[in-house]
VMD Tcl script that builds the backbone (N, CA, C; Angstrom):
set m [mol new atoms 138]
animate dup $m
set s [atomselect $m all]
$s set {name element resname resid chain x y z} {
  {N N MET 1 A -4.683 19.635 -44.860}
  {CA C MET 1 A -5.147 19.906 -43.725}
  {C C MET 1 A -4.977 18.924 -42.370}
  {N N ILE 2 A -5.815 18.002 -42.671}
  {CA C ILE 2 A -6.547 17.091 -41.692}
  {C C ILE 2 A -5.036 16.171 -41.737}
  {N N GLN 3 A -4.404 16.207 -42.900}
  {CA C GLN 3 A -3.022 15.015 -43.108}
  {C C GLN 3 A -1.972 15.722 -41.934}
  {N N GLN 4 A -1.799 16.868 -41.980}
  {CA C GLN 4 A -1.010 18.113 -40.980}
  {C C GLN 4 A -1.516 17.568 -39.933}
  {N N LEU 5 A -2.874 17.798 -39.270}
  {CA C LEU 5 A -2.982 17.637 -38.150}
  {C C LEU 5 A -2.434 16.085 -37.580}
  {N N LEU 6 A -2.798 14.862 -38.699}
  {CA C LEU 6 A -2.593 13.599 -38.021}
  {C C LEU 6 A -1.003 13.320 -37.999}
  {N N ALA 7 A -0.258 14.123 -38.778}
  {CA C ALA 7 A 1.546 14.365 -38.650}
  {C C ALA 7 A 2.058 14.393 -37.567}
  {N N TYR 8 A 1.170 16.160 -37.110}
  {CA C TYR 8 A 1.648 16.400 -35.663}
  {C C TYR 8 A 0.766 15.744 -34.675}
  {N N GLY 9 A -0.013 14.938 -34.717}
  {CA C GLY 9 A -0.506 14.235 -33.518}
  {C C GLY 9 A 0.236 12.935 -33.512}
  {N N THR 10 A 0.434 12.603 -34.439}
  {CA C THR 10 A 1.537 11.406 -34.095}
  {C C THR 10 A 2.755 11.937 -33.451}
  {N N LEU 11 A 3.016 12.900 -34.183}
  {CA C LEU 11 A 4.863 13.339 -33.689}
  {C C LEU 11 A 4.624 13.331 -32.344}
  {N N ILE 12 A 3.749 14.120 -31.598}
  {CA C ILE 12 A 3.586 14.514 -30.347}
  {C C ILE 12 A 3.424 13.272 -29.429}
  {N N ILE 13 A 2.427 12.413 -29.860}
  {CA C ILE 13 A 2.869 11.316 -29.215}
  {C C ILE 13 A 3.717 10.375 -28.975}
  {N N ALA 14 A 4.141 10.329 -29.911}
  {CA C ALA 14 A 5.720 9.625 -30.118}
  {C C ALA 14 A 6.534 10.389 -29.174}
  {N N ALA 15 A 6.910 11.653 -29.094}
  {CA C ALA 15 A 7.692 12.476 -28.302}
  {C C ALA 15 A 7.412 12.438 -26.838}
  {N N GLY 16 A 5.683 12.548 -26.545}
  {CA C GLY 16 A 5.395 11.957 -24.953}
  {C C GLY 16 A 5.786 10.558 -24.215}
  {N N TYR 17 A 5.661 9.932 -25.747}
  {CA C TYR 17 A 6.184 8.257 -25.579}
  {C C TYR 17 A 7.779 8.062 -24.798}
  {N N LEU 18 A 8.371 8.930 -25.820}
  {CA C LEU 18 A 10.056 8.747 -25.565}
  {C C LEU 18 A 9.936 9.304 -24.025}
  {N N VAL 19 A 9.818 10.406 -23.928}
  {CA C VAL 19 A 10.096 11.054 -22.344}
  {C C VAL 19 A 9.204 10.153 -21.714}
  {N N TRP 20 A 8.499 9.736 -21.319}
  {CA C TRP 20 A 8.157 8.579 -20.913}
  {C C TRP 20 A 8.490 7.359 -20.312}
  {N N LYS 21 A 9.183 7.180 -21.260}
  {CA C LYS 21 A 9.503 5.828 -21.074}
  {C C LYS 21 A 10.945 6.000 -20.968}
  {N N PHE 22 A 11.646 7.126 -21.061}
  {CA C PHE 22 A 13.162 7.104 -20.779}
  {C C PHE 22 A 13.846 8.193 -19.848}
  {N N LEU 23 A 12.880 9.554 -20.166}
  {CA C LEU 23 A 13.612 10.629 -19.358}
  {C C LEU 23 A 12.678 10.762 -18.000}
  {N N LEU 24 A 11.786 10.219 -17.713}
  {CA C LEU 24 A 11.166 10.401 -16.368}
  {C C LEU 24 A 11.682 9.435 -15.373}
  {N N PRO 25 A 11.913 10.052 -14.076}
  {CA C PRO 25 A 12.673 8.724 -13.323}
  {C C PRO 25 A 11.435 7.891 -12.821}
  {N N LYS 26 A 11.754 6.610 -12.719}
  {CA C LYS 26 A 11.045 5.332 -12.480}
  {C C LYS 26 A 10.254 5.616 -11.316}
  {N N SER 27 A 11.091 6.503 -10.390}
  {CA C SER 27 A 11.116 6.309 -8.529}
  {C C SER 27 A 9.471 7.205 -8.396}
  {N N PHE 28 A 9.361 8.102 -9.537}
  {CA C PHE 28 A 8.489 9.207 -9.674}
  {C C PHE 28 A 6.872 8.624 -9.417}
  {N N PHE 29 A 6.906 7.701 -9.969}
  {CA C PHE 29 A 5.822 6.816 -10.264}
  {C C PHE 29 A 5.486 5.512 -8.994}
  {N N LYS 30 A 6.686 5.401 -8.517}
  {CA C LYS 30 A 6.329 4.063 -7.426}
  {C C LYS 30 A 6.564 5.045 -6.104}
  {N N GLY 31 A 6.671 5.985 -6.232}
  {CA C GLY 31 A 6.819 6.870 -4.587}
  {C C GLY 31 A 8.167 6.486 -3.867}
  {N N ASN 32 A 7.734 6.731 -2.513}
  {CA C ASN 32 A 9.139 6.680 -1.667}
  {C C ASN 32 A 8.882 4.951 -1.205}
  {N N ASP 33 A 10.091 4.407 -1.530}
  {CA C ASP 33 A 10.402 3.044 -0.777}
  {C C ASP 33 A 11.413 2.779 0.342}
  {N N ASN 34 A 11.041 2.673 1.711}
  {CA C ASN 34 A 12.030 2.723 3.043}
  {C C ASN 34 A 11.960 1.228 3.172}
  {N N SER 35 A 12.029 0.190 2.268}
  {CA C SER 35 A 11.731 -0.931 3.165}
  {C C SER 35 A 13.418 -1.351 3.662}
  {N N ASN 36 A 14.220 -0.522 3.051}
  {CA C ASN 36 A 15.862 -0.839 3.583}
  {C C ASN 36 A 16.522 -0.162 4.482}
  {N N SER 37 A 15.498 0.574 5.221}
  {CA C SER 37 A 15.915 1.643 6.378}
  {C C SER 37 A 15.892 0.533 7.588}
  {N N CYS 38 A 17.098 1.005 8.486}
  {CA C CYS 38 A 16.986 0.362 9.781}
  {C C CYS 38 A 16.578 0.892 10.812}
  {N N GLY 39 A 16.146 2.198 11.010}
  {CA C GLY 39 A 15.782 2.898 12.253}
  {C C GLY 39 A 15.121 4.294 11.488}
  {N N SER 40 A 14.739 5.002 12.650}
  {CA C SER 40 A 13.899 6.532 12.373}
  {C C SER 40 A 14.788 7.248 11.452}
  {N N ASP 41 A 15.673 7.126 11.417}
  {CA C ASP 41 A 16.450 8.363 11.112}
  {C C ASP 41 A 16.858 8.022 9.214}
  {N N ASN 42 A 16.427 6.487 8.822}
  {CA C ASN 42 A 16.221 6.076 7.663}
  {C C ASN 42 A 17.871 6.069 7.200}
  {N N CYS 43 A 18.640 4.981 7.509}
  {CA C CYS 43 A 20.261 5.307 7.392}
  {C C CYS 43 A 20.065 4.466 6.117}
  {N N GLY 44 A 19.199 3.425 5.770}
  {CA C GLY 44 A 19.671 2.517 4.691}
  {C C GLY 44 A 20.717 1.499 4.788}
  {N N CYS 45 A 21.272 1.001 5.942}
  {CA C CYS 45 A 22.151 0.235 6.617}
  {C C CYS 45 A 20.928 -1.431 6.388}
  {N N SER 46 A 21.543 -2.539 5.957}
  {CA C SER 46 A 20.913 -3.689 5.873}
  {C C SER 46 A 21.261 -4.437 7.235}
}
mol reanalyze $m
mol bondsrecalc $m
mol representation Tube
mol addrep $m
């Protein structure tokens, strides 16, 4: 019983890590970065 709980817990942690590392977009955590905008319309020209 305890061995199954540890195995499932490890599996859930590993799957969560893989989703966090590879599937979630990086901009989701950093927010909006408007450093390359050139005006109020956010055109992105340099």
